[in-house]
Every structure is written in structure tokens, then in C-alpha cells.
C-alpha positions as CSV (number, residue, x, y, z in Angstrom):
1,M,0.0,0.0,0.0
2,G,1.9,3.0,-1.2
3,T,1.3,6.7,-0.4
4,T,0.8,7.5,-4.2
5,L,-2.4,5.5,-4.4
6,P,-5.7,7.4,-4.5
7,A,-7.6,7.5,-1.2
8,D,-10.3,5.2,-2.3
9,D,-7.7,2.6,-3.4
10,L,-5.9,2.9,-0.1
11,F,-9.1,2.2,1.8
12,R,-10.1,-0.7,-0.5
13,Q,-6.7,-2.3,0.3
14,L,-7.2,-1.5,4.0
15,A,-10.6,-3.3,3.8
16,A,-9.0,-6.3,2.2
17,R,-6.3,-6.5,4.8
18,L,-8.9,-6.3,7.6
19,D,-11.0,-9.0,6.0
20,A,-7.9,-11.2,5.7
21,A,-7.1,-10.8,9.4
22,V,-10.7,-10.9,10.7
23,L,-12.4,-13.8,9.0
24,G,-16.2,-14.1,8.7
25,Q,-16.9,-10.6,10.0
26,K,-17.4,-8.5,6.9
27,Q,-20.0,-6.4,8.5
28,L,-17.8,-5.6,11.4
29,T,-14.8,-4.6,9.3
30,E,-16.9,-2.5,7.0
31,R,-18.5,-0.7,9.9
32,L,-15.1,0.1,11.4
33,L,-14.1,1.8,8.1
34,I,-17.4,3.7,7.9
35,A,-17.0,5.0,11.4
36,L,-13.4,6.1,10.6
37,L,-14.6,7.9,7.4
38,A,-17.6,9.4,9.1
39,D,-15.6,10.7,12.0
40,G,-17.6,9.0,14.7
41,H,-17.4,6.5,17.6
42,L,-18.4,2.9,17.4
43,L,-20.1,0.6,19.8
44,L,-19.6,-3.2,19.1
45,E,-21.9,-5.7,20.8
46,G,-21.4,-9.5,20.6
47,A,-20.6,-12.6,22.5
48,P,-17.0,-13.2,23.6
49,G,-14.6,-14.6,21.0
50,L,-16.1,-12.9,17.9
51,A,-13.0,-10.9,17.1
52,K,-14.3,-7.5,18.2
53,T,-11.1,-6.6,20.0
54,R,-8.9,-8.2,17.4
55,A,-10.6,-6.2,14.6
56,V,-10.1,-2.9,16.4
57,K,-6.4,-3.7,17.1
58,V,-5.7,-4.7,13.6
59,L,-7.3,-1.5,12.2
60,A,-5.2,0.6,14.6
61,A,-2.1,-1.2,13.5
62,L,-2.8,-0.3,9.8
63,L,-3.3,3.4,10.6
64,A,-0.9,6.1,11.5
65,G,-1.7,7.4,15.0
66,S,-1.5,6.3,18.6
67,F,-3.6,3.5,20.0
68,H,-4.5,2.5,23.6
69,R,-6.6,-0.3,24.9
70,L,-8.6,0.3,28.1
71,Q,-10.1,-2.6,30.1
72,F,-13.2,-1.2,31.8
73,T,-13.8,-2.6,35.4
74,P,-16.1,-1.6,38.2
75,D,-13.3,-0.1,40.2
76,L,-12.1,2.2,37.4
77,L,-11.8,5.9,38.3
78,P,-12.2,8.9,36.0
79,A,-8.6,9.8,36.5
80,D,-7.6,6.4,35.1
81,L,-9.0,7.7,31.8
82,T,-8.4,11.4,31.8
83,G,-5.1,11.7,33.8
84,T,-4.5,13.7,36.9
85,E,-2.6,16.5,38.5
86,V,0.7,15.3,40.0
87,F,2.4,17.2,42.8
88,R,6.0,18.2,42.1
89,P,7.7,18.6,45.5
90,Q,10.9,20.1,44.0
91,D,9.1,23.4,43.2
92,G,5.7,22.9,45.0
93,S,3.7,22.9,41.7
94,F,1.2,20.6,40.1
95,R,1.7,19.1,36.6
96,F,-1.0,17.4,34.6
97,E,-0.1,13.9,33.6
98,R,-2.2,12.9,30.5
99,G,-4.3,9.7,30.7
100,P,-4.9,7.1,28.0
101,L,-7.8,9.1,26.4
102,F,-5.1,11.3,24.9
103,H,-4.6,8.9,22.0
104,D,-6.0,8.9,18.4
105,F,-7.7,5.6,18.7
106,V,-9.1,4.3,22.0
107,L,-10.5,0.8,22.5
108,A,-12.8,0.7,25.5
109,D,-13.2,-3.0,26.2
110,E,-16.4,-4.0,28.1
111,I,-17.4,-0.4,28.4
112,N,-20.5,-1.2,30.4
113,R,-18.5,-2.5,33.3
114,A,-17.4,1.0,34.5
115,P,-19.6,3.1,36.9
116,A,-21.4,6.3,36.0
117,K,-18.7,8.7,37.1
118,V,-16.3,7.0,34.6
119,Q,-18.9,7.1,31.9
120,S,-19.4,10.9,32.5
121,A,-15.7,11.5,32.0
122,L,-15.8,9.5,28.8
123,L,-18.9,11.3,27.6
124,E,-17.2,14.7,27.6
125,A,-14.3,13.2,25.6
126,M,-16.7,11.7,23.1
127,A,-19.0,14.6,22.8
128,E,-16.6,17.6,23.0
129,R,-13.3,16.0,22.1
130,Q,-11.9,17.6,25.2
131,I,-11.2,16.7,28.9
132,T,-11.7,18.9,31.9
133,V,-9.6,18.3,35.0
134,G,-10.1,20.8,37.8
135,Q,-10.3,24.2,36.2
136,A,-8.3,23.3,33.1
137,T,-9.6,22.0,29.8
138,Y,-7.4,20.0,27.4
139,A,-8.1,19.3,23.7
140,L,-7.9,15.7,22.5
141,P,-6.3,14.7,19.2
142,Q,-8.2,15.7,16.0
143,L,-8.4,12.0,15.0
144,F,-9.8,11.0,18.4
145,M,-12.1,7.9,18.0
146,V,-13.6,5.6,20.6
147,M,-14.3,2.0,19.7
148,A,-16.1,0.3,22.5
149,T,-17.2,-3.3,23.1
150,Q,-19.8,-4.8,25.3
151,N,-21.0,-8.4,26.0
152,P,-24.8,-8.8,25.6
153,I,-24.9,-12.1,27.6
154,E,-23.4,-11.4,31.0
155,H,-25.0,-8.6,33.1
156,E,-23.4,-9.4,36.4
157,G,-21.4,-6.3,37.5
158,T,-22.4,-4.2,34.5
159,Y,-23.9,-0.7,34.3
160,P,-26.2,0.1,31.4
161,L,-24.9,3.0,29.4
162,P,-26.9,6.2,29.8
163,E,-29.0,7.3,26.7
164,A,-27.0,10.5,26.4
165,Q,-23.8,8.5,26.0
166,L,-25.3,5.9,23.6
167,D,-26.4,8.8,21.4
168,R,-22.8,9.9,21.0
169,F,-22.0,6.6,19.3
170,L,-22.3,6.9,15.5
171,M,-23.3,3.3,15.2
172,H,-24.3,0.4,17.5
173,V,-23.2,-2.8,15.7
174,R,-24.3,-6.3,16.7
175,I,-21.9,-9.0,15.8
176,G,-23.0,-12.6,15.0
177,Y,-21.3,-16.0,14.7
178,P,-19.4,-17.0,11.5
179,D,-20.6,-19.9,9.5
180,A,-19.1,-23.4,9.8
181,A,-16.8,-23.1,6.7
182,T,-15.4,-19.7,7.9
183,E,-14.9,-21.1,11.3
184,Q,-12.6,-23.8,9.8
185,D,-10.7,-21.0,8.1
186,I,-10.4,-19.3,11.5
187,L,-8.8,-22.5,12.9
188,A,-6.3,-22.6,10.1
189,L,-5.4,-18.9,10.6
190,A,-5.0,-19.3,14.3
191,R,-2.7,-22.3,13.8
192,A,-0.6,-20.3,11.3
193,E,-0.3,-17.4,13.7
194,A,0.6,-19.7,16.5
195,R,3.3,-21.4,14.4
196,A,4.7,-18.0,13.4
197,G,4.6,-16.7,17.0
198,L,2.3,-13.9,16.1
199,A,-0.2,-12.3,18.4
200,A,-3.5,-10.9,17.1
201,S,-2.2,-7.4,17.3
202,D,1.1,-8.2,15.4
203,V,-0.4,-8.9,12.0
204,P,2.2,-7.8,9.4
205,A,1.2,-4.4,8.0
206,P,2.2,-2.3,5.1
207,P,3.0,1.4,5.6
208,A,0.3,2.9,7.6
209,I,-2.3,5.3,6.2
210,S,-1.4,8.7,7.4
211,R,-3.6,11.2,9.2
212,E,-3.6,13.4,6.1
213,Q,-4.8,10.6,3.9
214,I,-7.6,9.9,6.4
215,F,-8.7,13.6,6.4
216,A,-8.5,13.6,2.6
217,A,-10.8,10.6,2.4
218,R,-13.3,12.2,4.8
219,R,-13.4,15.3,2.6
220,S,-14.0,13.0,-0.4
221,V,-16.9,11.3,1.4
222,L,-18.5,14.7,2.2
223,D,-18.3,15.6,-1.5
224,L,-20.4,12.7,-2.7
225,Y,-23.7,13.7,-4.3
226,L,-26.8,13.2,-2.2
227,A,-30.1,13.9,-3.9
228,P,-32.5,16.2,-2.1
229,E,-35.1,13.4,-2.3
230,L,-32.7,11.2,-0.3
231,E,-32.1,13.9,2.2
232,R,-35.8,14.1,2.8
233,Y,-35.9,10.3,3.0
234,I,-33.3,10.3,5.8
235,V,-35.2,13.0,7.7
236,Q,-38.5,11.2,7.3
237,L,-37.0,8.0,8.5
238,A,-35.7,9.6,11.6
239,A,-39.0,11.4,12.2
240,A,-40.8,8.1,11.8
241,T,-38.9,6.7,14.8
242,R,-40.4,9.5,16.9
243,H,-44.0,9.1,15.5
244,P,-44.2,5.7,13.9
245,E,-48.0,6.0,13.8
246,A,-47.6,8.3,10.9
247,I,-46.4,5.3,8.9
248,D,-48.6,2.7,10.4
249,T,-51.4,3.3,12.9
250,E,-50.7,-0.1,14.5
251,L,-47.4,1.3,15.7
252,A,-49.0,4.0,17.8
253,G,-47.8,4.1,21.4
254,M,-44.8,1.9,20.6
255,V,-42.1,4.5,21.1
256,R,-41.2,6.7,24.1
257,F,-38.3,8.5,22.4
258,G,-37.1,8.4,18.8
259,A,-33.9,9.5,17.1
260,S,-32.9,13.1,17.4
261,P,-31.4,15.2,14.6
262,R,-28.0,13.7,15.6
263,G,-29.4,10.4,14.3
264,S,-30.2,12.0,10.9
265,I,-26.7,13.5,10.7
266,A,-25.2,10.2,11.6
267,L,-27.2,8.3,9.0
268,E,-26.3,10.8,6.2
269,R,-22.6,10.6,7.1
270,C,-22.6,6.8,7.2
271,A,-24.6,6.4,4.0
272,R,-22.0,8.6,2.3
273,A,-19.1,6.5,3.6
274,H,-20.9,3.3,2.6
275,A,-21.3,4.6,-1.0
276,W,-17.7,5.9,-1.1
277,L,-16.3,2.5,-0.1
278,A,-18.4,0.9,-2.8
279,G,-16.7,3.1,-5.4
280,R,-19.6,5.3,-6.2
281,D,-19.7,9.1,-6.3
282,Y,-23.4,9.3,-5.3
283,V,-25.6,7.9,-2.4
284,S,-28.4,5.5,-3.2
285,P,-31.4,4.5,-1.1
286,A,-29.7,1.1,-0.6
287,D,-26.9,2.9,1.3
288,I,-29.3,4.5,3.7
289,Q,-31.3,1.3,4.2
290,A,-28.1,-0.8,4.9
291,L,-27.0,1.5,7.7
292,A,-30.3,2.5,9.2
293,P,-30.5,-0.3,11.8
294,D,-26.9,0.2,13.1
295,V,-27.3,4.0,13.2
296,L,-30.8,4.2,14.8
297,R,-31.3,1.1,17.0
298,H,-29.6,2.7,20.1
299,R,-31.4,6.0,19.6
300,V,-34.9,4.5,19.9
301,L,-36.5,3.8,23.3
302,M,-39.6,1.6,23.1
303,S,-42.6,2.0,25.4
304,Y,-43.4,-0.5,28.1
305,E,-46.4,-1.7,26.0
306,A,-44.1,-2.3,23.0
307,E,-41.6,-4.3,25.1
308,A,-44.4,-6.4,26.5
309,M,-45.5,-7.2,23.0
310,G,-42.0,-8.2,22.0
311,M,-41.4,-5.1,19.8
312,T,-37.8,-4.1,19.6
313,P,-36.0,-1.2,18.0
314,D,-34.7,-3.5,15.3
315,R,-38.2,-4.7,14.5
316,L,-39.5,-1.2,14.5
317,I,-36.8,0.1,12.1
318,T,-37.3,-2.9,9.8
319,T,-41.0,-2.3,9.7
320,L,-40.5,1.4,8.9
321,L,-38.0,0.6,6.1
322,Q,-40.5,-1.8,4.6
323,R,-43.5,0.6,4.7
324,M,-41.9,3.9,3.9
325,P,-42.0,4.9,0.3
326,V,-38.5,4.9,-1.3
327,P,-37.5,7.9,-3.5
């Protein structure tokens, strides 16, 4: 992967390398790249052993920029993320020691295991790209991106993420199991890495994609053509999550809160990135429909009646996509 390649070719090669290192998780690797291109944070949810952490570490190894992994635990403190003031006895002053959030890419493993005070510190970083300690505020790197994982099975010792923080994630991606044939390929890859003495994070990488190339790719994504009709479609889809009865009267009373305009912005940015990765210079309805569940599911709160009937955000979004007219 050379630096003279166009940005789209660079990212296509990056996608190929990710797929070669993370088998059977095409959706996961694609969503990672979309989040990178759309300049947003990503929440990955899936059972243990589905390569969530591996995928993030491999991506970070292929990009220029600093990377830090944080294992979230119930005894974590805000200062463990942000850093703290350290007293200097030689001159009686305090010096701020920066914490692990001052990296370009941060992996927050099992994010829902940390208590509320830690989540509040992370929320400021995700929302404002800054950290406040005492009376001082420090800017985070321009490339700052949080990729978080959580386990949907085990709830012992976990803390549900507050809605305000969930809304700061560009996408909430659910990861499934690979098929049997792919799992055999995974066994072969694991054996090859074991024989070579490679760890998951030590996958051989070509020269990294630079920060400038990432920013150039983001500008290209924003330059894609999006028809006014598709802009209205995005807005109508977000509005339908707030008032689904406008689409189908049977959905009345199903939703307590729907997606805010932040959801519309996220869906537009993700649809653009999806089209750009596909090699097109325009956004199609299929791009919007492909990303809508991942962008909207964590932004919709169902009513108690809907939950009692088994209606979930995913089912609601699927129903809206099926019944809304497509431009």
C-alpha cells in the first residue's frame, strides 16, 4: 500500500487486509471503516470470541496514529482515563499527567463494566473532544475515536450505558457468529499465527495510512452527491422513529423517544461513507437502508407496552423501512 495511491484505493486495500485478518466478520470490518470515514465513535456488541477486540487492534495497526486499549472494570476511576494532577515537591507545583484518552484511537473493552462517574468523563471526551480536570480543559487529538465493546450475555457487575452517551456513538453494531466453513478457516489462521509466533495485534502491516490521507478521504466522502429526495428520506425515517403511527397506525404508542437530529446527521454521514467504499460518487437508497439499523437502534426507546408485545428497536426500524416509500 503506497502513499501515491488514491484515497479510495488505499481504503479498499485496507478493507482487504482487515478481512484477511478478521475472517467471517465482513459487516464488522466495513462498519469500522465507515466510522473512521464518518468521524464517529463505534459501539460493538457481541458474544466473547467474535474478534471484536482483534478487529479494532488490527485496524489501529494499519493506521498512523497512537492507540491505547482500556479494560473497563467496576473499580475504574475517572482519572484512570483522563489523567490527573501530580504534585512536584521540588518546586511545589502541580503538573498534569495525561491519561490514555489522549490517543488517536481508544479501545474501550467491556465499556458497560465501568460506573457512572467514569462514563461521565468518557462522555465529555466523546461529545466535545476535550477533557476537563479541575479548572483546566485540554483538547484531544483531532483524530480521536472511541471504539467500545460490550457483552450482551453477561449482566453481572455491569452498568447500562446512559442514553446521552449511547447517542454519542455513531453506530451500535451487533456481531453474530461466523458460518461453519469460515470457522474452519479461522482455525487454520489461528494455527498459522501460533506457528509464526504472532499475536493478534502483530499482523504484518504495510506502511500505515497517514492522518492526512484519512482527512482527505473524509473530505471526499463529504463531496459525494446526495439527492435532495434522499435527504428528505433520511429526515422522514428519523422522524418516523419518533412518530411511527404516521407510517402505520398499528405502531401508535410503541415509542417513548425516537432518534434526534443527531441520528439524521449520523445516517447521512454513514450512508455517504458506505457509497464511497463501494466506489460510487453518489448515495443510493440502498446505502441508507443498509446503515439505518446500526445508526438508529440505540437511539430509539420503546414503550413498556411495546416491550411487553416483543417489539424491539430493530423490528420497528425494519417495519419502517419496509413501509416507507423509497424515493
